[in-house]
N, C-alpha and C positions, 0 to 999 in steps of 0.2 A: 442663788440663781441669778445669772447676768439679766441685765436690763433688756427690754424687749426692743432693740433697734436693729433694723435689718444689717446682715453682714454684707460684706463687699463681694464674698466669695460665692456668687451665684450667676447664672447665666445671663441675666438682664443688665443692660446697660446701668452704669453707677446712679443716673439720675430717675431711674424708674425701678428701683429693687422689687423683688417679687412679694407677694403678700403671702404670709405662710399660715395655713389653714389646718385646724384639726377638725374632722368632721365625726359627730358622735350621734349614733343612731342604732337601736337594736335589730333594724332591719339590714341584713346585708346588701339586698337589692337597692334601697334607698341610698345607703351608706356609699355601695359604689358607683351609683349613677352621678350621685353630687360630687364625689372625688374625681371622677372622669370628666364631668363638665368643667371642672376647675383646672385640672392639669392638663387639659388640652388648650389652655391659654397659657402662653408664657409669662403673662403677669401675675400667675398663682404658683404655689407650691403646696400640696398636702404634704404636710410633715407627718402626719398620724391619722389613724381612725380609731374609734373606740365603740364598744357596743354598749357601754353604761357609764354612767356619771362618775363611778367609783374609779374605772379605767381611765377616763378623762382627766381626773384630778391628778392621779399617779403620772401620767404622762406628761402633763404641764409642768410639773416639777422638775423634769428633766429635758424637757423638748420645748424651745422658745416657740412661741405662735402670736399671730396678730389678731386672727379671728378665730372664733370656735362656733361652729354650727351645730346647735344642741337640739336633740329631740325631747320632749317633755315626757313622754310615758315610757320608760325603761326598767328592766329588773335590776335589783341590787340597789341601784341608786338613781333616781329619776332626776329631770332636768332641774327642777325647783331646787331640790336639795343640793345640787351641785352648783348652782349659780354663787352663792356666797363663797363656797369653799375656792372656786377657781378664781373669783375677784381677789381673794386673800392672798393666793399665790402669785398673782400677776395682776395688779389693779389696772394696767394698761390695756389687757385682753379686752376686745370687743366680742359680745356673744349675740349671735343671732338665734331666736327660737325658731324651730321649725315644727309646724304642727298641721293637722288636718283641719278642713275647715268645719269645725263644729262649735256651737255655743259653748260648751264646756271648755274646749282648748282655747277659745277665743278669751274666757274668762281666766284661765290658766296664763296665758301669754301676757295680758296686761299685769297680772300679780307677778309675773317673772321680770317685766320691766321695771316695776318698783324695787325688786332686789337687786337690780344691777345690769340686767340684759339690755342692749342698746335698740334691737329691731327684731322684727318677726319675719317669717317667710313661709308661706303655705307649701306644703309638701306637693311634689309634683305627682299629678294625675298619671294614669298609665298611658294616655294619649300624649302627654307633654315628654313622657319619658321615651315615647317611640318616635315622636316628631320634634327636633330642636326647634326652639321658637323663644316666647315669652319668659319661660322660666328660667332658662338659661341666661337670657340678657338681665333678668332681674337679680338673679344669684350673683352674677359678676359685678354687675353694678354696685350692689350693697356690699359685697367683700373689698371690692376695691377701695370704695369711700371710706368704710370702717377701718379698713387696713392703714390708710393714711392718718385717721384720728388716733389710733392705736400708737403710730410711728411718733406723733405729735407728742401725745401723753408720755411714752417713753423718753422722750427727748427732754422734756419739762422736768421729769424725774431725775434724769441724769445732770441737768444744769443745777437743780436743788441741790443735788449732793457735792457738786463741783463748788458750788458757792460757800458750802460750809469750809471749802478748804483754801479759798481765796476770794479776791474781789469779784462779784458779779459780773457776768458778761452785759455789754451793752444791750439794751432792748431793739429788736429789728424795727426800722422805720415802715409806718404803714401809710399808704396814700390817704390823705383826708377825704372824708365823706362830706359833700355838702346837704344841708337840711333845708327843706321848705319850710315857710311859714307855718305856724299852728293854725288851725282853722278859727274862724270866728262864727261860722254858723254851726248849729247843731244838727248831726246827722239823724236821717229817719231810719236808717237801717245799719247794723254793724256785721261785718263779714270777717270771718276767722279761717285762715288755711294754714294748715301744717302736715308735716310727714314725719320722717324718722325722728324719733324722741318727742313727738307729737303729744300723745296721751299724758304724758305727765306735765309738760308745758301747759295744756290745755286746764289740766285740773287746777294750777297755780293761777292762771289768768283769770279763768271763770269763777274761781272762788272768790277772788278781790273786786270782779266786776258785779257778783251777787244777783240778788233778785231784784224786781221792781223797775229795771230799766223802761224807759217809754219807747224804746226801739226793740224790734224783733233782732235775733242775731241768728245767722245762718254760718254753720261751720262744715267745712270741707277738710277731713283728715284722710289721707290716703291709707284705706283699709280695705280688706275683702269683706264680702257679706257674712253675715253672722258677727263678726268683729265689732261692725259698727252699732249693731244692737246693743252689745254690751257696753260699747263706749258711752253711748247715749245714756245707758242705764246707771253707769259709775258717775257720770257727770250729775245727773239728776240726783243722786244719793250723796255723793261725796261733797258737792259744792252747793247742796239743798237749793237748786234752782229747777224751775220746770224747763225738762229737756226730754227730747224723744228724737227718733228717726224720722225723718222729714217723710210725709205722705204725699202722694201725688195728688192736687186739687185742693189741699187744705189752705185755709187763709191765715196768713201770717199775723200772729198777735204779739203785742207789745209786751216785752219782758220775757217771752218763750224764746227757748234755744233749740233749733232745729238742725239735727247732723245728717249730711248726705249719706244715704244708703250706700254699702259697697256695691260696686258694678253699675251706679247710676250717677250721672251730673245732677247737681242741684241747680236748677235754674228757677227763675222767678217770672210772673207776666201779671200784668194789669188787667181785672176782670171788675165788671160791676158791683161783686160782692166785697171787692179789695184787691190786695196784692196775693196771688196765690203760687204755691208751689208747683213746679213743672219738672218732673223727673224724667230723664232722657237716657236713652243707650246709644247716644250719638256716639261716634268713634273716639277712642282715647286721645287725650290730649297730653304731651308730656310723658307718653307711655302710661296715663293713669286714666282710670275712671272710677270713682269720681276725680275730677281734676278741677285746681281752684280758678284757673284761667276762665273757663267758660261761666262760671258761678259770678265771678267779678263782672265780665262784661255783661251779663244779663241784667245785673243790678243797674248799670249805667242806663239803660233803656227805660227803665222804671223810675229811679231815684235821682237821676242827674247829678248834681253836686252835692247831693245831700247822704254821702256815703262815708263810712269810716271802716277801712280794711286793715286788718292786723295779720301779719305775717310772721309765723312761727317756725321753730326750727325744722328742717327738712332737708334732703337732697335733690339736687337739680335746681331748676328756676321756675318752676311752676308758682304762679301767682305774678310773676313779673310783668307780662304782656296783660294781664287783667289790671293790674295796679297801674299800669301806664293809662290804661282807658281811663280809670277812676281819676287819675291825677289831670288828665286833658279835658275831663269833664268838669274840674274843679272840686272834687273830692278830695279825701286824705287818706295816706297810707302811712302806718307806723311799723315797726319791726322789733324783733327780737334780736339782743346785741349778740355778738360772735362769743363772748366769754360765758354765757349761760346757754347757747344753743349746742345741742348734740353734733348737729351738722350745720354750718352756716352757708348752706346752699341757697335755699329759697329766701331767707331773710337777707342773706349776703347780696343776692341778684337784684333785689328792689333797692337796697341801699346803695349799691356801686352804680345803678342806673338813675340816682339822684332823685328818686321818687319819695323820699320818706320827710314826714315832719318831726319825726322823734324815733331814736334807736335806743331802746332801754333794755335792763335785765329783765329777765322774766318775772321776778319778784316785784317789779314797778310797772309793768304794762297793764295789768288789772286795773290799778288805780288811775293809771292815764287814760284808759279808754272810759272809766265811770265820769271822770272829771269832763273830758270831751262831750260825753253823752248826755251829762246833765247840765251843761251850760245854758245860759239864757240864750234862746234862738235869737238872731240878729237878721232883719228883713232887708230888703232893698231899701236904700237911703240910710242904711245903717241903725235905724232905730231899733232899740231892744224890746221885746214884747213884754 
């Protein structure tokens, strides 16, 4: 099979090739709706549809695609069974799991991402199919972003093959990113923001951070309701740390991890009993609720410069404005590097804005956080406690 690189023989301009998509769902209605939502935009081309995983794998053997939208529960071959087969046929192809918003499907979606799926997408409701809106926007944004990732991966594969036949091509020059000084003060709270590719990155980072930190840890991962419940439970069990969905009005406790519930922004406020969680359904920011920016801004009002923010893989730039507020207050932002990010959108935005004190692989971020969080505090005048 040829490498999965967009061909020139399409109707889009050469600098914006179409993203080729296969839609896999046993529901003819859902399959048709998603296909029409994409084909109505010239940026996309639905090259095939399939009613189960077996047909999808057979289709991919002779039809090049950049993105596959894959249902979970299907006859003959379900989505989980199909993922490793599809990735074996084309390692560059990006897979988006489509599922209904149930705890069972949230559990399966997280497992799917550990098997090679890149992202997830709640299936459209009857209202969303009747009235165009957020579903179509979310669908197109995800497919477009992941299509670019597929192109990059295919290009790297092609270059690797060419390198075996001759001298390697010169690496592309990248604009240098300036880093801010590392902190000398110990933070009183740690905040983590993530999106596409975030669950696996969170497991890696939190496992290295571990239990017993002297700060509470608040997490905003772009996820719908029920998914965040399962995510918090997985962090608790896989990383062996106290982690749960945040509850409105609860007091933040040192060493505990709090995940923003789906459809709620996680904010904090100061009360006589301590710093407490404030869950709100204020309007979405960056098209997201929960969103990282409002969480980070609320921390500044309570903790001032005693904040450490960690921005992990994700599309868009959620976290940049909040990170700017933290840095302006004297706090610290660190980010995941491009090489280990599924999408270097969110971490790339804070890096390009010059907000970061460190940019590191996901395998190193947890130990960096723990080192910063565990250092001896430095008070006014520079004396250590």
